[in-house]
N, C-alpha and C positions, 0 to 999 in steps of 0.2 A: 503494499499500500505506499502511496506516494504523498498522501495527505500532509503528512510535517513538512517536507520540502517545498509542497507547493504553496503550503500556507506561509513559509517564512519568505519564499519568491516573491508572491504576490504582492505581501505586505511591503516589503521592502522596495519592489516596482510603484506602489503607491504612497511611499515616503512617509508609512506611518510606522511610529514607534511601537514596541509591544504594549506599551501602557493606553496608546490611542486605540489600537484594535480591540483591545479587551474591552474597552469601554464600550466600543461600536456593538461588540457581540454579546453586550453583557455578562463578561468573564471577569475574573480575578487574574492581574498579571501572571501571578505565579501560576495559575492554570494552565494560562495560554504558550508561556516558557514549556510548559510540560509536554505539550501535545507538537511545539515545535523540535520539541527534542527527544520525543518517542518516550517519553518516561511514562505517558499515559494516553491512551486512545480517546479520539472525540466519540461525544453522544450523536444521536442522529440529530437533536436539537442544533448541536454546534454544525454539523455539517451542514443543515437547512440553511441557518444564518450565514454563514462562512458564503455558503453559495448563491444568496441572496446578494449579499453586500459586493463580491467579486463580479456577480452577474456570469458564474462559470457554472457548469453543472456539475452535480455531485460527482457522475462518472467520470469527470474528466478530472475532478480534485482528486479522487481517489485513485484512478487506476493510468494515467497518464503522468509520464516524468514530464514536467513542464519543462524544466532545464536543457532539454535534450530538443526543444524546438527551438527553430531558427528565428530572430527578432520579428520576422514580417508575421509569423504566425502568432507568437506572442500578443502583437499587436492587434492581430484579427479577434484573439481572444477577447482583450481588453476593451474592445469596441461590440462586444456583444454577440461575434460570430462563433458561438459554439455550438457545431452540429448536433452534439448530444442532445443538446437543449431541443432539437428537430428530430429525436429518434434515429440518428443515423450514425457512424461512426467516424472519430476524428483522424484523420488522414494526414500522419507524420511525414513530414516531407524531410529528406536528406538533402543538406545543402552545404555549400562551403562560403568561408569568408576569406578576406584579404588581409593583409597586416594591419590595416586599419580597423578590422574588426566589421567592416561592411561586407555587405553580400554580395557576392560575384553573381554573373550572369556564367553559367556553366554552357557549353556549346556542345550537340552531339550532333557531329555530322554524319553523311550517310554512311560511312562504312563502320559507325560505331552504333547505327539505331537498332543492329540484332541485338548486340551485348545489352543494349538498354532495357528491352523487354524483361531481363532477367535480372539486372543490375540497377534499376532504379531506385532500388531500397537498399541497395548495399553502399555505405560510406567511401569504402576504400575503391569502388568502380566509381563513383561520381568523382571523388578528389583527382582522379586521373583524365578527367576530362578537359580540353581545353577553357578558360576562361576569359571572359573580359568587363566591361562596362561601358552602359549609355548613359551619359552624365543627364539627360534630360529625364529619364523615368525616375520615378517615384523610391525611394528609398524604405518607402514604407512598404512595398510589395515586392513579392517575389518573383523574378524571370527566369525562363530557361528558352534558348534559342535550337530550335530543331531545323537539319536541311531536309527540306522536300523532295520528292521525286515524282515525276508524272505530269500529266495535263488537266488533271480533275478538277485544280482550282484555277484556271487560267481565269484571268491576265497574269496571276501570281505564276512565274514560269517556272519550269523543271529547275532543281539545283538551287530554287532561291533556300535564304536563311531566314527563317520565322520565326519571331520572339513572341513568347506566348506568356499572360500572368497567371499562376497558380490559382487556383479556384478552389478554396476548402469546402464552402458550403455550397453544393450543387441544387439546391432547390433557390439559388438566387439567378440561375442562368435563366436566361430569357433567350425564348423561340427566334431563330434568325440573326444571331452572334456567330461568329465563326471561332472555332476550336481546335488546338490540335490534342488529339485524344489518344491515351495509350490503353490500349487491351491485350493482353497476353495473347491473344490469338491471332491479333493481325497488325500488332507493333501500333506505332505510331499514326494514325491518320488527320489529315487538316482536309476540315469540312465544316459547313453550315450545320448548327445543331439545333432540331427541335426538341426541346423537352416534354417529353412524356413520363415523367416521374409518378407523376399523381394518378394518370390513367391505367399505366401499365409496367409501369417501374423499368421505361426504357428511353433510350435517347433515338430519334431518327436522324441519322447523319446524310447530308446532302450535296453533291459537287457542285460546286460553278457551272463548270463543264456538262452540258444537258447529255452528253453522249453516255453518262455513267449515272446508272440507276440509285436513287436513296436505298438506303438499308436500315435496317434497326439494329441495335447492341443493346443486351441485357446490361441494366446500371451494375450488377454485381459481378459484370466480366469486366468493369472499366476500372484501373487504376488510377488514372490521373487526369485531370481535364486543365488546360491552360488556353485562357482566355486570348483571342488574337490581338496584338498591340500592333507591328509593325513587320516588315519583311525588307530584306538586303538581297538585292540581285544585280550582277554585271549586265544583265540582258533589259535593253529596253521594251517594255510592252507592246504588242504591234496593235496597230490603230485599223489592221483591217479584219474583215469577218469572212472566214472561208467559207466557201460556196457549200461545202456539206452542213457546216453548221447550219447556216441560213436554211437551206432546204430543211434540216430535221427540225428546226426553231417553226418553219410556216406548216411542217406536217402538225406539229403538234397543236399549232393555232389553231389549224382545220379541225382536227377532231375536237377540239374545246368547244367550235362555233358547232358542230353537227351537235355536240352533245347538248348545245344550250336550244339549239333549234328543236330537239327531240322533247326536250322538258318542256318548250312553249307549246309545241304542236299537239 
């Protein structure tokens, strides 16, 4: 149980003394000191009052070692984004920091994507990835960059480096946003996401290139979600519309018109 360490960590991050927090929780200072030093175990009333004060679920206070979370996730918790409160599991992210104690952006090139499928939670694997910084991105969020392959998300070209923001609480995902989605079966896919968690516990993944059919993945099979932020490529997006793409789009439009006419007829 991680309650004692978590209590001390959260108290210090709020700038409170033991005397301050004891007063807030309706305890005596020696009692709080005993909890922080594992001399005694908290009662259910103490767990509830601690959960209410820090806006962190009892599950997180007891089951998760908060000291191992990167700063970006700790800040999310402190802003109230504790997914245990929404009936899900806390997704602990493995990350790296520089000598200045600021988080890096790890780069997953094409040749490393296969290893990432099994190494995404391995600190040793993540520590071996190339790292860099983008000074215009928020320090309060966690980012990672993946090199994509294929033409399913044109005009984002094959070989582009796509940066995503780590999303811990999947209930906040809005349909129509682009994400880098990690599943152990398919690896990293860059798609537009439709959130169907409430209806069927799934995500529908849609390509911008209409030649590729949408498909659904079960949320239980998804390991990470990274919201699209930007991409870097040496290739200039083409302004031309290929004849085959135009014909395909016209065919879809014609079928939609026939369907509408049938409904009206």
